[in-house]
Every structure is written in C-alpha cells, then in structure tokens.
C-alpha positions as CSV (number, residue, x, y, z in Angstrom):
1,X,-48.8,-86.5,152.6
2,X,-47.2,-83.6,150.4
3,X,-48.5,-82.5,146.7
4,X,-46.2,-80.6,144.5
5,X,-47.5,-78.0,142.5
6,X,-47.7,-79.2,138.3
7,X,-46.0,-77.1,135.8
8,X,-46.9,-77.0,133.2
9,X,-43.8,-77.1,130.4
10,X,-44.0,-74.5,127.1
11,X,-44.5,-75.9,124.3
12,X,-40.9,-74.6,123.2
13,X,-39.0,-75.8,125.9
14,X,-40.7,-79.4,125.7
15,X,-39.3,-78.9,121.8
16,X,-35.8,-77.5,123.2
17,X,-35.9,-81.0,125.5
18,X,-36.1,-83.3,122.5
19,X,-33.9,-82.2,120.1
20,X,-31.9,-81.6,123.5
21,X,-31.9,-85.6,124.2
22,X,-31.6,-86.7,120.4
23,X,-28.1,-84.7,120.3
24,X,-26.9,-86.3,123.4
25,X,-27.9,-90.2,122.2
26,X,-26.0,-88.8,119.7
27,X,-28.6,-89.2,116.8
28,X,-27.1,-86.1,115.4
29,X,-23.5,-85.0,115.7
30,X,-21.2,-82.1,115.5
31,X,-21.9,-80.9,112.0
32,X,-25.2,-82.3,111.7
33,X,-27.5,-79.8,110.3
34,X,-31.2,-79.8,111.6
35,X,-34.6,-80.6,110.0
36,X,-34.9,-77.3,109.0
37,X,-37.8,-74.6,111.1
38,X,-40.4,-75.5,108.6
39,X,-39.6,-79.8,108.8
40,X,-39.5,-79.8,112.7
41,X,-42.9,-77.4,113.3
42,X,-44.3,-80.1,111.4
43,X,-42.9,-83.1,112.6
44,X,-43.1,-81.9,116.1
45,X,-47.2,-80.4,115.1
46,X,-46.8,-77.2,116.5
47,X,-46.0,-73.9,115.3
48,X,-43.1,-72.3,114.0
49,X,-43.0,-69.9,116.7
50,X,-42.6,-72.7,119.2
51,X,-40.2,-74.1,116.7
52,X,-38.2,-71.1,117.0
53,X,-37.9,-70.3,120.8
54,X,-36.9,-73.7,121.2
55,X,-33.6,-73.4,118.9
56,X,-32.9,-70.1,120.6
57,X,-32.6,-71.8,124.1
58,X,-30.6,-73.8,122.1
59,X,-28.6,-71.7,121.0
60,X,-28.1,-70.6,123.9
61,X,-26.8,-73.1,125.7
62,X,-24.4,-73.7,123.3
63,X,-25.8,-76.8,121.7
64,X,-26.5,-75.8,117.6
65,X,-26.0,-72.4,115.9
66,X,-27.9,-71.2,112.9
67,X,-26.3,-70.1,109.8
68,X,-28.3,-67.9,107.0
69,X,-29.0,-69.9,104.2
70,X,-26.7,-72.7,106.1
71,X,-29.5,-73.9,108.1
72,X,-28.9,-75.2,111.9
73,X,-26.1,-76.8,113.1
74,X,-25.0,-79.3,115.7
75,X,-22.0,-77.8,118.0
76,X,-19.0,-80.3,119.5
77,X,-19.8,-79.8,123.5
78,X,-15.9,-80.1,123.2
79,X,-15.4,-77.1,121.4
80,X,-16.9,-73.6,122.1
81,X,-13.4,-71.5,120.6
82,X,-14.0,-69.8,117.2
83,X,-11.2,-71.5,116.0
84,X,-10.4,-75.2,117.1
85,X,-7.8,-75.7,120.2
86,X,-6.1,-79.0,117.7
87,X,-6.1,-77.1,114.5
88,X,-4.3,-73.9,115.8
89,X,-2.0,-76.3,117.9
90,X,-0.9,-78.7,115.2
91,X,-0.7,-75.3,112.6
92,X,2.5,-73.9,114.9
93,X,3.8,-76.9,115.6
94,X,3.1,-80.7,112.5
95,X,5.1,-82.5,115.3
96,X,2.3,-81.9,118.3
97,X,0.0,-83.5,115.1
98,X,1.8,-86.9,117.2
99,X,0.5,-86.2,120.3
100,X,-2.6,-86.4,119.1
101,X,-2.0,-89.6,117.8
102,X,-1.3,-90.9,121.2
103,X,-4.5,-89.6,122.6
104,X,-6.0,-91.5,120.2
105,X,-4.8,-94.7,120.2
106,X,-5.9,-95.1,124.0
107,X,-9.5,-93.1,123.8
108,X,-10.3,-94.6,120.1
109,X,-9.3,-98.8,121.2
110,X,-11.6,-98.2,124.3
111,X,-14.2,-95.9,121.8
112,X,-14.2,-100.2,120.2
113,X,-14.4,-101.5,123.3
114,X,-17.5,-99.8,124.3
115,X,-18.8,-100.1,120.4
116,X,-18.9,-103.6,120.8
117,X,-21.0,-103.6,124.3
118,X,-23.5,-101.3,123.0
119,X,-24.1,-101.0,119.1
120,X,-27.6,-101.2,117.4
121,X,-28.5,-103.3,114.7
122,X,-28.8,-99.3,113.3
123,X,-25.1,-99.0,114.3
124,X,-23.8,-102.3,112.4
125,X,-25.5,-101.2,109.4
126,X,-24.1,-97.8,108.6
127,X,-19.9,-98.8,109.4
128,X,-20.9,-101.7,107.2
129,X,-22.3,-99.1,104.4
130,X,-18.9,-96.8,105.1
131,X,-16.9,-100.0,105.1
132,X,-18.6,-101.6,101.1
133,X,-18.4,-98.1,100.5
134,X,-14.4,-98.2,101.3
135,X,-14.5,-101.5,99.2
136,X,-16.2,-99.9,96.5
137,X,-13.6,-97.0,96.7
138,X,-10.4,-99.5,96.8
139,X,-9.4,-98.2,93.0
140,X,-9.9,-95.0,94.3
141,X,-7.6,-93.7,97.7
142,X,-8.2,-89.7,97.5
143,X,-12.2,-90.0,97.1
144,X,-11.6,-92.7,100.3
145,X,-10.2,-89.5,102.3
146,X,-13.8,-89.0,104.1
147,X,-15.2,-92.4,104.1
148,X,-12.0,-93.0,107.1
149,X,-12.8,-90.6,109.1
150,X,-16.4,-91.9,108.5
151,X,-15.7,-95.0,110.0
152,X,-13.6,-93.8,113.1
153,X,-16.8,-91.3,114.2
154,X,-19.4,-93.8,113.6
155,X,-17.4,-96.5,116.0
156,X,-17.5,-93.5,118.4
157,X,-21.3,-93.2,118.0
158,X,-22.2,-96.6,118.6
159,X,-20.8,-96.7,121.5
160,X,-24.3,-93.7,122.4
161,X,-22.2,-92.0,124.9
162,X,-21.9,-88.3,124.0
163,X,-18.5,-87.7,125.2
164,X,-16.8,-90.2,123.4
165,X,-18.8,-89.1,120.2
166,X,-18.2,-84.9,120.7
167,X,-14.2,-85.0,121.7
168,X,-13.6,-87.5,119.0
169,X,-15.5,-85.5,116.1
170,X,-13.3,-82.1,118.0
171,X,-10.2,-84.0,117.7
172,X,-10.9,-84.9,113.7
173,X,-12.2,-81.5,113.1
174,X,-8.5,-79.7,114.8
175,X,-7.0,-83.3,112.5
176,X,-8.5,-82.4,108.7
177,X,-5.7,-80.5,107.6
178,X,-2.6,-82.1,108.8
179,X,-4.6,-85.8,108.1
180,X,-5.1,-84.2,104.8
181,X,-1.8,-83.5,103.8
182,X,-0.7,-87.5,105.8
183,X,-3.5,-89.8,103.5
184,X,-2.0,-87.7,100.2
185,X,2.1,-88.0,101.1
186,X,2.1,-91.7,102.0
187,X,-1.5,-93.5,102.0
188,X,-1.5,-93.4,98.3
189,X,0.2,-97.3,97.6
190,X,-2.4,-99.6,95.9
191,X,-0.4,-102.1,99.1
192,X,-1.0,-98.9,101.6
193,X,-4.8,-98.5,101.2
194,X,-5.3,-101.5,101.3
195,X,-3.9,-102.4,104.6
196,X,-5.7,-99.5,105.2
197,X,-9.5,-100.7,104.1
198,X,-8.2,-104.4,106.0
199,X,-7.3,-102.5,109.3
200,X,-11.1,-101.1,108.7
201,X,-12.6,-103.8,107.5
202,X,-10.7,-106.3,110.9
203,X,-12.5,-103.3,113.8
204,X,-15.4,-103.5,111.9
205,X,-16.3,-107.6,111.7
206,X,-15.1,-107.1,115.7
207,X,-17.6,-104.8,116.7
208,X,-20.2,-107.1,114.7
209,X,-18.8,-111.0,115.9
210,X,-19.3,-108.3,119.5
211,X,-15.5,-109.3,120.7
212,X,-14.4,-106.0,122.6
213,X,-10.8,-107.4,123.1
214,X,-10.4,-107.6,119.5
215,X,-12.2,-104.8,118.9
216,X,-9.6,-102.9,121.1
217,X,-6.3,-104.6,119.7
218,X,-7.9,-103.9,116.1
219,X,-8.7,-100.6,116.9
220,X,-4.3,-99.7,118.4
221,X,-3.0,-101.5,115.4
222,X,-4.7,-99.9,113.1
223,X,-4.0,-96.7,115.0
224,X,-0.2,-98.1,115.2
225,X,0.0,-97.9,111.6
226,X,-1.4,-94.2,111.4
227,X,1.2,-92.9,114.3
228,X,4.1,-95.0,111.7
229,X,2.9,-92.8,109.0
230,X,2.4,-90.0,110.5
231,X,5.5,-89.6,112.2
232,X,7.1,-90.2,108.8
233,X,5.8,-87.7,107.4
234,X,6.5,-85.3,109.7
235,X,9.4,-85.9,109.7
236,X,10.2,-85.7,105.9
237,X,8.8,-82.2,106.7
238,X,11.1,-81.3,109.1
239,X,14.1,-82.6,106.2
240,X,12.6,-80.4,103.4
241,X,12.0,-77.1,106.5
242,X,15.9,-78.0,106.8
243,X,17.3,-78.5,103.0
244,X,14.7,-75.1,102.5
245,X,16.7,-72.6,105.0
C-alpha cells in the first residue's frame, strides 16, 4: 500500500476556500459586500491577520475587491475589465441593446427552467418577497425599477449555477443605464406597470409550482414584451436624432 504525505493547510487557505465556495454557490453575488474583516474573524474564530491574508488570496484570484471605506465587494467572474463591455457598446450604439435583449431571451428562459429544477425553499422565499414588494409599489412605478432587476437576478441565483448568476449580473450591469431610460420613457403607464407585475408573478408562480416549461415560456413572453418596448424606445431615439440634425 502506498501512502501519501499529509499536508496541513494554512488557516488563511481554509478561510479563502470557504469564502470562495460561498461565492461560487451564489450565497454572495456580484456587487455584494462580504462581512467586515472583524466579523469574518469572529465567524471563523481566527485572528484578523489570517482573514486579511485569505482576502488577499481571493483578491489576487479576481473574486473580490477591497475599497478603502467601502468594504470588500464580490466581483463578477465574467467581467474583468475596468469598464463593463456591454455598457460601453450600448453607450456607443444604443441599438446594440436589442442584441443583448435577444441574447437574454435565450439565456433567461432557460435560467427560469433550471430554477424550477434546482430552487431551494430560501430561493422561493426570496422571490416571493420581491414579488410582494412589487405589488406594494404598483402605484409607484419608478421605485419598482430596482425590484425588476432583483427578481431576475434571484431567478439566476436559484439555478445554483455560478456561471448563470455571474453572466446575468454582468449583463444587467451593462444594461443598467439603457433600462433606466426605457423604464422612464415607455413603462410608466399604469397598464404597462401592472402588466410587468403580472409577468413577474407568472414567472414566480411557475417556478414555485415546479413547472419548468411554464416558467421558461413565461420568462420568454416577458422578455419579448421588454424587447418590443426597448425597440420602440430605440426607434423614437433615432427619430429624435434625425429631427435635431
């Protein structure tokens, strides 16, 4: 029988391994802040230097970034540039946002499908809380804008696939300014806002009832509606540009 030497891992390596696992499992998503160095030391029952070394290891791996006075933030694994490439592309050519939405239709419809198969009770509760908040804000469309993004990210998180989650976060970060403009331009009517709420409710109910095909179809229908509204906004922007020349 052949024996192999036993290697004892440093505390910092063990800490980094656990935090890395939590990030890849979706417990911390891109943009989330990790607990403070002091809090982590208490959670792991170790010294702060060990925690600091672990965080440096994760920062070197590109998983987190520490900001003075701003804490330690989880990074997207899909976006290593200083500027989000989707954001820059859409800023230069607004109609490219329609290309991204087309890709979203393919990605997010299957994200909803897998969320049905893999979602845990806490995932359902998270989505339910967001849907409840949407309902309470039906008369205030502007304040519901962030809830829309939160819901879609929560569906991606429910797949428990770090690639889905980090890819969706990168796309949403890149689309943020464009969606902000569209939301305020074409989604402020009471009927549209109620319809958007109904769409999200339908997606949630399909996921909760464990119907993958219904969830996929509901998400696809919702994003087709978003595509129509975004296309209308881009068309109007082109007309305004021509009139102002």
